[in-house]
Every structure is written in structure tokens, then in C-alpha cells.
C-alpha atoms as one frame of an Amber mdcrd trajectory, in Angstrom:
protein
   6.761   7.443 -82.855   3.659   5.901 -84.086   3.060   4.692 -80.312   3.961
   7.957 -78.785   1.351   9.414 -80.729  -1.159   6.776 -79.670  -0.667   7.748
 -75.669  -2.933  10.170 -74.302  -0.529  12.236 -72.744  -3.500  14.973 -71.715
  -4.883  11.967 -69.874  -2.146  10.692 -67.792  -1.273  14.599 -67.005  -4.681
  14.799 -65.759  -4.356  11.671 -63.671  -0.907  12.513 -61.886  -2.466  16.081
 -61.316  -5.207  14.510 -59.538  -2.998  12.315 -57.657  -0.933  14.982 -56.664
  -3.323  17.202 -55.509  -5.817  14.559 -54.141  -2.910  12.761 -51.674  -0.190
  15.480 -51.158  -2.690  17.542 -49.347  -3.531  14.803 -47.312   0.067  13.782
 -46.246   0.609  16.813 -45.806  -2.397  16.769 -43.386  -1.447  13.445 -41.894
   2.434  14.689 -41.114   0.925  17.941 -39.053  -1.215  15.460 -37.487   1.797
  13.464 -36.461   4.256  16.061 -35.339   1.561  18.876 -33.811   0.111  15.327
 -32.131   3.290  14.116 -30.693   3.808  17.980 -29.706   0.919  18.329 -27.713
   1.163  14.321 -26.034   4.500  15.550 -24.907   3.443  18.934 -22.938  -0.388
  16.983 -21.941   1.987  14.698 -20.397   4.349  16.590 -18.945   1.838  18.712
 -17.260   0.218  15.905 -15.517   3.642  14.466 -14.403   4.251  17.823 -12.786
   0.940  17.691 -11.041   1.494  14.388  -9.955   4.943  15.169  -8.867   4.072
  18.065  -6.915   0.990  15.605  -5.150   3.942  13.674  -3.717   2.929  10.844
  -5.843   5.313   7.875  -5.442   7.921   8.261  -8.632   7.629   4.925  -9.598
   4.024   5.484 -10.622   4.611   8.988 -11.688   6.981   7.291 -14.773   4.586
   4.641 -15.322   1.965   6.969 -16.017   4.071   9.138 -17.900   5.147   6.329
 -20.495   1.501   4.775 -20.667  -0.304   7.941 -20.949   2.082   9.255 -23.732
   2.022   5.796 -25.908  -1.926   6.232 -25.656  -1.557   9.659 -26.980   0.651
   8.026 -29.858  -1.661   5.420 -30.920  -4.209   7.635 -31.047  -2.561   9.931
 -33.303  -0.951   7.500 -35.792  -4.973   6.131 -36.001  -5.628   9.226 -36.877
  -3.084   9.845 -39.452  -3.659   6.644 -41.099  -7.596   7.546 -41.325  -6.507
  11.084 -42.987  -4.840   9.067 -45.930  -7.689   6.770 -46.150  -6.463   3.672
 -44.345  -9.328   1.728 -43.256  -8.382   1.857 -39.290 -11.573  -0.369 -37.816
 -10.077  -3.534 -38.774  -7.083  -1.973 -37.304  -8.755  -0.833 -33.744 -10.438
  -4.710 -33.926  -7.051  -5.963 -33.952  -5.509  -3.683 -31.325  -8.783  -4.976
 -29.176  -8.355  -8.011 -29.509  -5.175  -8.483 -28.553  -5.639  -6.049 -25.948
  -7.796  -8.617 -24.482  -6.165 -11.749 -24.622  -3.022  -9.780 -22.963  -5.268
  -8.880 -20.403  -6.526 -12.191 -19.872  -2.932 -13.810 -19.876  -1.900 -11.462
 -17.535  -4.871 -11.110 -15.402  -3.195 -11.931 -11.717  -0.320  -9.149 -12.844
  -2.981  -6.628 -13.577  -4.512  -7.405 -10.397  -1.338  -6.873  -8.386  -0.828
  -3.372 -10.440  -4.376  -1.800  -9.960  -4.053  -3.174  -6.603  -0.439  -1.353
  -6.234  -2.000   1.843  -7.674  -4.055   2.509  -5.529  -1.637   1.302  -2.628
   0.177   4.327  -3.953  -2.557   6.801  -4.484  -4.239   6.428  -0.726  -1.374
   5.148   0.989  -2.255   3.022   3.336   1.177   3.026   4.665   4.384   3.889
   3.348   8.285   2.918   3.610   9.368   2.046   7.023   5.975   1.734   8.466
   5.357  -0.970  10.668   2.449  -2.946   9.092   0.432  -6.036   9.737  -1.282
  -7.622   6.315  -3.314 -10.776   6.376  -1.081 -12.397   9.722   2.834 -11.025
   8.080   4.006  -8.207   9.936   7.118  -5.914   9.134   8.350  -3.093   8.382
   7.885  -2.014   4.925  11.204  -1.820   2.973   9.711  -0.442  -0.915   6.227
  -0.564  -2.712   6.410  -1.604  -6.320   3.222  -1.641  -8.583   2.963  -5.249
  -8.288   4.447  -5.901  -4.316   5.935  -4.983  -1.070   8.286  -6.079   0.845
   8.439  -6.152   4.210  11.485  -6.916   6.832  10.149  -8.996   9.756  10.995
  -8.188  13.217  13.787 -11.323  12.944  14.910 -10.367   9.879  13.450 -12.058
   7.439  12.434 -10.949   3.889   8.885 -11.458   2.886   7.386 -10.220  -0.735
   3.747 -10.031  -0.350   1.636  -9.385  -3.984  -0.376  -6.394  -3.702  -3.893
  -8.461  -4.709  -3.687  -9.901  -1.606  -2.696  -6.204   0.710  -6.360  -4.890
  -0.719  -8.114  -7.626   0.047  -7.315  -8.322   3.173  -6.992  -5.961   6.879
  -4.232  -3.633   6.958  -3.225  -2.623  10.481  -0.509   0.524  10.295   1.291
   0.136  13.834   2.981   3.379  13.288   0.605   5.201  11.366   0.088   7.804
  14.492   2.828   9.243  16.551   1.660   8.473  19.971   0.450   4.668  21.430
  -0.797   3.262  23.988   0.727   0.222  25.973  -1.678  -2.235  27.511  -0.496
  -4.306  30.365  -2.688  -6.666  32.539  -1.217  -7.663  35.940  -2.754  -9.567
  38.634  -1.673  -9.752  42.197  -3.716 -12.319  45.191  -6.423 -12.023  46.518
  -4.874 -11.486  49.743  -3.331  -8.297  48.665  -4.071  -4.890  49.685  -5.130
  -3.569  46.459  -4.798   0.363  47.132  -1.485  -0.704  48.012  -1.125  -2.418
  45.161  -1.898   0.958  42.349   0.108   2.898  44.682   3.145   0.402  43.507
   2.314   0.724  40.012   1.797   4.054  40.357   5.162   5.101  41.423   6.641
   2.809  38.763   4.747   4.879  35.926   6.414   8.075  37.689   9.871   7.034
  37.513   9.113   5.742  33.587  10.290   8.654  31.838   9.132   7.923  28.348
   5.323   7.901  29.229   3.902  10.913  28.150   1.945  12.842  30.775  -1.098
  13.139  28.895  -3.823  11.308  28.083  -2.763  10.183  31.729  -1.965   7.076
  32.874  -4.755   4.579  33.358  -4.616   1.670  36.408  -8.178   0.100  37.653
  -9.368  -3.264  38.235 -10.443  -5.121  35.207 -11.347  -8.926  36.371 -11.574
 -11.178  39.697 -10.364 -13.661  38.184 -10.303 -17.060  39.455  -6.892 -16.982
  41.213  -6.004 -13.119  40.904  -7.214  -9.462  41.443  -6.197  -7.927  37.620
  -5.254  -4.643  36.891  -5.100  -3.168  33.569  -2.202  -0.409  33.360  -2.703
   1.686  30.095   0.162   4.593  29.260   0.429   6.208  26.844   3.951   6.976
  24.761   5.425   7.866  22.101   4.669   5.121  19.290   8.871   4.650  18.886
   8.831   3.997  22.417   6.862   1.573  22.417   8.299  -1.784  22.725  11.104
  -0.606  25.309   8.182   0.756  27.571   6.288  -2.611  27.172   9.147  -4.160
  28.117  10.625  -2.329  31.344   7.012  -2.022  32.973   6.564  -5.681  33.274
   9.907  -5.918  34.727   9.939  -2.976  37.118   6.074  -3.526  38.098   7.137
  -7.262  39.025  10.480  -5.769  40.748   8.054  -3.773  42.749   5.236  -5.664
  44.025   8.172  -8.217  44.845  10.024  -5.507  47.150   6.501  -4.424  48.990
   5.711  -8.053  49.537   2.600  -8.340  46.735   2.407 -11.871  45.073   1.739
 -12.519  41.508  -0.445 -15.239  41.854  -0.251 -18.290  38.953  -3.319 -20.478
  38.150  -4.177 -23.110  40.562  -6.385 -26.070  40.930  -7.386 -27.731  44.273
  -7.577 -31.733  43.439  -9.643 -33.431  46.261  -8.737 -36.799  46.920 -11.931
 -39.402  48.797 -11.221 -42.831  50.030 -13.963 -45.129  49.277 -14.829 -47.279
  52.408 -14.432 -51.057  51.742 -17.583 -52.947  53.345
């Protein structure tokens, strides 16, 4: 048993005591950081989520931000706990940063669409069921996601538009307002009675019940064109009645003018022919 006598038991006990007292405290501290940090992360994200839902922000965006915020907090908490254990987190942060940069460059277009999707959801230039014109593409909005917007055209085509191209173009929301003005141009012949034509058009507008009384419809001579005297006819209607009134007025004004002997001329060209004399 001589080898037992050669071992400095007190030294080993002292070393063990040092490790236990030093690292047990750090381990407990790291565990507390993880437990309390996770609880705080969930409470904070839940609070932010409720605020977003209260402001009627799109549920897709709410869920996305909930996940992003929670896992961002958890990464920070894990790094803090690792630092408490004496682990060098500098190299870890460098690796995470480099990986994030590489992913960002690889997904540049997708991230651009995502950022545009966030802007569209937050600022709401249009909503589902609105009729919009975006960069020459017109249709009803079927759905809005974080990366694309789906439109349904008048002839029932499905169009998927990347959000980045939407925010870089002019957005026309046709149905954003409850009322809309119908703009017509009606031409009559130069030999026709302007006052009578105006009365006939006023009569047609008075019979159309979908036209709003205020603002009052405008009927005025706008142009003395090459072949006709042109009236602008501008009644106001509910947005949902626009196309019905637009088509009905064209038909009914034509019928009323015909019934009152007022012509609607078409462009004409006079051709003069000269015969050359033979010497």
C-alpha cells in the first residue's frame, strides 16, 4: 500500500473542491439563464404577437414574426449561457455572422420579395378582393403572402406576382374608395343641336338609378374635334356599380340620340381628285 501513501489526497480533494465550487456555480448560473431567458422570450413574443393581432396585422406575418423573435431571443440566451460557462463565444458569433452573410447573398432575391411582402402587409396598399393594376397586370387580389401576391384577371387567369416587383412599380387600387367616377366621351355632328343633345343625355342619366345624386353628374362640351362636337359625361357611382353603369350608359345614350334624330359621326376624309389636262 505504499503507492497510496505517495498520493497527495489533500491536493486532489482541494482540486476537486475548487472545480465543484467554481463550475457548479457557473453551471447553475447558465441553467438559470436558459430557464429564465426562455420564459422571458416567450412572454415578450406573446406580448408583441397580441399587439400585432390587435392592430389587425395579417396572421401570416404575425406567426412569422413570432417565430423569428422567439428564436432570435433563444440564440442570444444560449450565447449568454455559454459565455457564463467560460466558452469563447467570439468565434461562434463570427461563424454565425459568416453563415448569415452567405445565406443572405444566396437568397438575395427571395429576401427582397420577403422584405417587400412585409411592407405590403404593414402599409396595406391593397387587401384581398381589391381590384388592382400593378405594373400593367390588372386583377382581383386572391391572396397576399410574404413572397408573392396572387391575382385573378378578368378572364379568370391566375397571375403570381413577386412582391419585390410590386413595390418597385406604381400600384393602382381601383376599388380602394367606395365611389368612382364614370368618364364617357360622346360625340355629335356639327349640324346637330348642342342644347338638345345635352338634354337628351341628361334624361338618360336621370333614368339610371345607380348614378349618385352627389356629386352631380357633369355634362359639358369638351372638344370641337375634326368630325364631331364632343361631350364629356361624368356621373359618380358606387365602385361596385361602375362597369354596369359604364356599359348601360353607352347603349342607352346611343339609343336616345338616335330616337331624337341626333347623329353620332365617325371620322371621315374628303378625297379630291384632279384630272390632269393633256396638251
